[in-house]
MARBA-3410 file (N, C-alpha, C, O; in Angstrom, 1 decimal):
79
-33.6,-39.2,26.5,-34.0,-40.2,27.5,-33.4,-39.8,28.8,-32.2,-39.3,28.9 ~ -34.1,-40.1,29.9,-33.4,-40.1,31.2,-32.7,-41.3,31.5,-32.9,-42.3,30.9 ~ -31.6,-41.1,32.6,-31.0,-42.3,32.8,-31.4,-42.5,34.3,-31.8,-41.6,35.0 ~ -31.4,-43.7,34.8,-31.8,-44.0,36.3,-31.0,-45.2,36.7,-30.6,-45.9,35.8 ~ -30.7,-45.5,37.8,-30.1,-46.5,38.9,-31.1,-46.7,39.8,-31.7,-45.8,40.5
-31.5,-48.2,39.9,-32.1,-48.6,40.8,-31.2,-49.4,41.7,-30.7,-50.4,41.3 ~ -31.0,-49.0,43.1,-29.9,-49.6,43.9,-30.9,-50.5,44.8,-32.0,-50.1,45.2 ~ -30.5,-51.6,45.0,-31.0,-52.5,46.1,-30.0,-53.4,46.8,-28.8,-53.3,46.6 ~ -30.4,-54.4,47.6,-29.6,-55.1,48.3,-30.1,-56.6,48.4,-29.6,-57.5,49.0 ~ -31.1,-56.8,47.7,-31.6,-58.2,47.5,-32.6,-58.7,48.7,-33.1,-59.8,48.7
-32.9,-57.7,49.6,-34.1,-58.3,50.5,-35.4,-58.1,49.9,-35.7,-57.5,48.9 ~ -36.3,-58.8,50.6,-37.6,-59.0,50.3,-38.2,-57.4,49.8,-38.8,-57.3,48.7 ~ -38.0,-56.5,50.5,-38.7,-55.4,50.3,-38.0,-54.8,48.9,-38.6,-54.3,48.0 ~ -36.7,-55.0,49.0,-36.1,-54.5,47.5,-36.5,-55.2,46.2,-36.7,-54.7,45.1 ~ -36.7,-56.5,46.5,-37.0,-57.2,45.4,-38.4,-56.9,44.8,-38.6,-56.8,43.6
-39.6,-56.8,45.9,-40.8,-56.5,45.4,-40.7,-55.0,44.8,-41.3,-54.7,43.8 ~ -40.0,-54.0,45.5,-39.9,-52.4,44.8,-39.6,-52.5,43.3,-40.2,-51.8,42.4 ~ -38.5,-53.5,43.2,-37.8,-53.6,41.9,-38.7,-54.0,41.0,-38.8,-53.4,39.9 ~ -39.5,-54.8,41.2,-40.6,-55.7,40.5,-41.9,-54.4,40.0,-42.2,-54.1,38.9 ~ -42.2,-53.8,40.9,-43.3,-53.0,41.0,-43.0,-51.8,40.3,-43.7,-51.5,39.4
-41.9,-51.1,40.7,-41.4,-49.9,40.1,-41.2,-50.0,38.8,-41.6,-49.2,38.0 ~ -40.4,-50.9,38.5,-39.5,-51.1,37.0,-40.7,-51.5,36.1,-40.6,-51.1,34.9 ~ -41.6,-52.1,36.3,-42.9,-52.5,35.7,-43.7,-51.2,35.2,-44.4,-51.1,34.2 ~ -43.5,-50.0,36.1,-44.3,-49.0,35.9,-43.8,-47.8,35.1,-44.4,-47.0,34.4 ~ -42.2,-47.9,35.2,-41.6,-46.7,34.3,-41.6,-47.2,33.0,-41.6,-48.4,32.6
-41.8,-46.2,32.2,-41.9,-46.1,30.7,-40.6,-46.3,30.2,-39.8,-45.3,30.2 ~ -40.1,-47.4,29.7,-38.8,-47.5,29.1,-38.5,-46.7,27.9,-37.3,-46.5,27.6 ~ -39.4,-46.2,27.4,-39.4,-45.0,26.2,-38.8,-43.6,26.9,-38.3,-42.7,26.3 ~ -39.0,-43.5,28.3,-38.6,-42.2,28.8,-37.4,-42.3,29.6,-36.6,-41.4,29.7 ~ -37.2,-43.7,30.3,-36.1,-43.8,31.3,-35.7,-45.0,31.2,-36.4,-46.0,31.1
-34.3,-45.1,31.1,-33.3,-46.3,30.9,-33.1,-46.5,32.4,-32.6,-45.5,32.9 ~ -33.2,-47.5,33.2,-32.7,-48.0,34.4,-31.8,-49.1,34.3,-31.9,-50.1,33.5 ~ -30.8,-49.0,35.1,-29.8,-49.8,35.3,-30.0,-50.4,36.6,-30.0,-49.5,37.4 ~ -30.2,-51.6,37.1,-30.6,-52.3,38.3,-29.0,-52.8,38.9,-28.2,-53.6,38.4 ~ -28.6,-52.0,40.2,-27.5,-52.4,40.9,-27.9,-53.3,42.1,-28.9,-52.9,42.8
-27.4,-54.3,42.5,-27.6,-55.2,43.5,-26.3,-55.0,44.3,-25.3,-55.5,44.0 ~ -26.4,-54.1,45.5,-25.1,-53.6,46.2,-24.7,-54.9,47.2,-23.7,-54.9,47.8 ~ -25.6,-56.1,47.2,-25.0,-56.9,48.0,-24.0,-57.8,47.2,-23.2,-58.3,48.0 ~ -23.9,-58.1,45.7,-23.2,-58.6,45.2,-22.1,-57.8,44.2,-21.1,-58.3,43.7 ~ -22.5,-56.4,44.1,-21.7,-55.4,43.5,-21.0,-54.4,44.5,-21.1,-53.2,44.2
-20.5,-54.8,45.5,-20.1,-54.0,46.6,-19.3,-52.7,46.0,-19.4,-51.6,46.6 ~ -18.6,-52.8,45.0,-18.1,-51.8,44.4,-18.8,-50.6,44.2,-18.1,-49.6,44.2 ~ -19.9,-50.5,44.1,-20.9,-49.5,43.7,-21.4,-48.8,44.9,-22.1,-47.8,44.8 ~ -21.2,-49.4,46.2,-21.9,-48.8,47.4,-21.3,-47.2,47.6,-22.0,-46.4,48.2 ~ -20.0,-46.7,47.2,-19.6,-45.6,47.2,-20.2,-44.6,46.1,-20.5,-43.4,46.4
-20.5,-45.2,44.9,-21.2,-44.5,44.0,-22.4,-44.1,44.6,-22.6,-42.9,44.7 ~ -23.4,-45.1,44.9,-24.6,-44.9,45.7,-24.7,-44.0,46.7,-25.7,-43.2,46.7 ~ -23.6,-43.9,47.8,-23.5,-42.8,48.8,-23.6,-41.5,48.2,-24.4,-40.7,48.5 ~ -22.6,-41.4,47.1,-22.2,-40.1,46.4,-23.4,-39.5,45.7,-23.6,-38.3,45.4 ~ -24.2,-40.6,45.3,-25.6,-40.1,44.7,-26.7,-39.6,45.6,-27.7,-39.1,45.2
-26.4,-39.9,46.8,-27.4,-39.5,47.8,-28.1,-40.6,48.4,-29.1,-40.2,49.0 ~ -28.0,-41.7,48.4,-28.8,-42.9,48.7,-28.5,-43.0,50.0,-27.3,-43.1,50.3 ~ -29.6,-43.1,51.1,-29.1,-43.3,52.4,-29.7,-44.7,52.9,-29.2,-45.2,53.9 ~ -30.8,-45.4,52.1,-31.1,-46.7,52.2,-31.8,-47.1,51.0,-32.1,-46.4,50.0 ~ -31.9,-48.5,51.1,-32.3,-49.2,49.8,-33.6,-49.8,50.0,-33.9,-50.1,51.1
-34.6,-50.1,49.1,-34.3,-49.7,47.7,-34.4,-48.3,47.5,-34.9,-47.6,48.3 ~ -33.8,-47.8,46.4,-33.8,-46.6,46.1,-33.6,-46.4,44.5,-33.1,-47.3,43.8 ~ -34.1,-45.3,43.9,-34.1,-45.0,42.3,-33.7,-43.6,42.3,-34.1,-42.6,43.0 ~ -32.7,-43.7,41.5,-32.0,-42.3,41.3,-32.1,-42.1,39.8,-31.6,-42.8,39.0 ~ -32.8,-41.0,39.4,-33.0,-40.5,38.0,-32.7,-39.0,38.0,-33.2,-38.1,38.8
-31.7,-38.7,36.9,-31.1,-37.3,36.9,-31.0,-36.8,38.1,-31.4,-35.7,38.4 ~ -30.4,-37.4,38.6,-29.3,-37.2,40.0,-30.4,-36.7,41.1,-30.0,-35.9,41.9 ~ -31.6,-37.1,41.1,-32.6,-37.1,42.1,-33.0,-38.4,42.5,-33.5,-39.2,41.7 ~ -32.7,-38.5,44.1,-32.9,-39.8,44.8,-34.3,-39.9,45.2,-35.0,-39.0,45.6 ~ -34.8,-41.1,45.0,-36.3,-41.2,45.6,-36.1,-42.7,46.4,-35.9,-43.8,45.9
-36.2,-42.6,47.7,-36.0,-43.7,48.5,-37.7,-44.1,48.5,-38.6,-43.3,48.7 ~ -37.8,-45.5,48.1,-39.0,-46.0,47.9,-39.5,-46.6,49.1,-40.7,-46.4,49.3 ~ -39.0,-47.4,49.8,-39.3,-48.1,51.0,-38.1,-48.5,51.8,-37.0,-48.8,51.3 ~ -38.3,-48.6,53.3,-37.0,-48.8,53.8,-36.8,-50.5,54.3,-37.4,-51.3,55.1 ~ -35.5,-50.7,53.2,-35.5,-52.3,53.2,-34.2,-52.5,54.3,-34.1,-53.3,55.2
-33.3,-51.3,54.0,-31.9,-51.4,54.8,-31.1,-50.3,54.7,-30.9,-49.9,53.6 ~ -30.5,-49.7,55.7,-29.7,-48.4,55.5,-28.5,-48.8,54.7,-28.1,-50.0,54.8 ~ -27.8,-47.9,53.9,-26.8,-48.1,53.3,-25.6,-48.4,54.2,-24.6,-48.9,53.6 ~ -25.5,-48.2,55.5,-24.5,-48.6,56.4,-24.6,-50.0,56.9,-23.6,-50.6,57.3 ~ -26.0,-50.5,56.9,-26.1,-51.8,57.1,-25.6,-52.7,55.9,-25.0,-53.8,56.1
-25.9,-52.2,54.8,-25.5,-52.9,53.4,-23.9,-53.0,53.3,-23.4,-54.0,52.8 ~ -23.2,-51.9,53.9,-22.0,-52.0,54.0,-21.2,-52.9,55.1,-20.1,-53.4,54.9 ~ -21.8,-53.1,56.2,-21.6,-54.0,57.1,-21.7,-55.5,56.9,-21.1,-56.3,57.5 ~ -22.7,-55.7,55.9,-23.0,-57.2,55.7,-22.0,-57.9,54.6,-22.1,-59.1,54.4
END
């Protein structure tokens, strides 16, 4: 089973993307952890190291999928 991480910052774009994308992913094929970077700031560095440039973003098997532009990771760090 593939493992994934869905990074977001709680903005409306992020919340909508989380609802839509996680609904469509087959849980028998991918296990997704949701990380809210606004409340779990300790995970920002992890997201950067994974290659995340903006949120929302989904990382599956070390490949980053930038879904829609909600906020840059720099903006998340500053907030």
